N, C-alpha and C positions, 0 to 999 in steps of 0.2 A: 396102285395102292394109295396114291395121294388122293384120288377121287373118293375112295372108300373112307378115308379119314376126314376129308373136308366137305364132301358132297358139293364141290364147286367146280363145274366143268370148265369154266373160263380160266380158273387158276391153273388147272391141269394143262389146258391148251397153251397157256403162257410158259409154263415150266418145260413142256416138251418142245416148244418153239414151232408149233404148227400154225400154218396160215389158215387152214380150213378146219372148221369144227368137226367135220365128218371124219377126218383122220383121228382126231382125239376120241371120238365116240367108239371107234374100232378098238382102241386100247382100253377104254372103260369096260367094254363087254368082255374082253379077255381077262382083265383084272378081276371082275366080279365072279367069273367062272372059276378062277383059281383059288379063291379064298372062301373059307367057311365064315361068312360075315355075321356078326352079331350086333343087334341094336341094344344090347345090355350095357349098362354103365356102372362104374363104381363112382359114388358121389362122396365128396368131402366138404367140410366147412372150415374156413380159416377165419379166426377171430381178429387177426392182425396181419400186418404186412410181412412179418418174418415167417409166419406159417404159410401165407400165400406163396412166398418165394420158394419154400420147401416143396410145396405141392407142384408148382410149375416145373421145378427141377426134376421132379419124379414123373413128369409127363402129363399132368392134369391140365385141363383147359378151363379158363375162367368162364363162368356162365353169367352171373349177375351178383349184385349185392342186395341182401334182404335183411332189414332190421339191423344194419351195421355189420353184418357178417358176409364174407365173400364166399360164394358157392362155386365149386369146381366139379368137373367130371372127367372121366377117362374111360374109354371103351375097354371092356373085359377082354 
């Protein structure tokens, strides 16, 4: 499930404590098969730090800042 959220196999390897990346890949394949995975996102804009904090507490991830506004997203 962590891989589906982060798309970072090395992070998953570290979390699981595997020495060999092949072991981690087995778990990735199992996880992908168990989940109806979506590439769809809910996007939000935070004009200030207070709103950004609220979005992070609701599970949104920071993407970038554009024209002074912070952009966040969360998988549906």
